[in-house]
N, C-alpha and C positions, 0 to 999 in steps of 0.2 A: 441566416441559420448557420450554426457552426457544426462541423463534424467532430467526432472523437475517435481516438485510437487508444486501444487497451493493449498493453504489452505485458506478456507473462514470460518469466524465466523460471522453469522448473528444474530443480536439482534433486539430488538424492535425499536430502533432509530439509530442504527449504523451497519455498515458492516466493519469488519477488515479483512485484507488479508496479506498473505506472499507468496513469491515465493522462492523456494529452488532449487538449482541444486544438482544432485546426481552423484557423481563420480563413476568410474568403480568399486572401492572397497566398495561402499555403503555409503560413507561419504556424509552427507548433509551440504550444505553451503547456508546460507540465502543470496539471491541476492537483494530482495526488500521487503519492508513492507509498509503498509499504512492503511488508514481507511477513510470511508465516514460516517460522522456523521451529526447530525442535521436534519435527515430525517423527513419531515413533518413540519419543522419550518424554520431553516436557514441552508441549506446544506453547508457542508464543506468537501472538498476532500483533503487529504494529502497523499503523497507517497514519500518515500526516498530510496536511494540506498547507503548502507554502510555509513549512517550518512549524506549524501548529499541530500538536498531537491530536488526532481524532479518535484513535483506538490504541490502547496498550493493555493487552490482556495476556496473562500467563495461566495455563490450566483452567481457563474459563473465568478467572477472577481478574479484577482490575489490578494492574501493576503500578508501582510507584505511588501508592496512596491515592489514586484518582477515585472519584465517586462513580 
């Protein structure tokens, strides 16, 4: 069974996050990263998994023509 670590960095207008899995020997591997920025103006949420975009939304709508 692996453990996970969730890291959050909250700034004045953005929140960045990363999710790591921790193997039995203590090795950390990043599973996901993302950020929520434009807080208070034009919100944008982006998350990716190993370079593949999982979420890319601006003002609640898909960004960059995604379905």
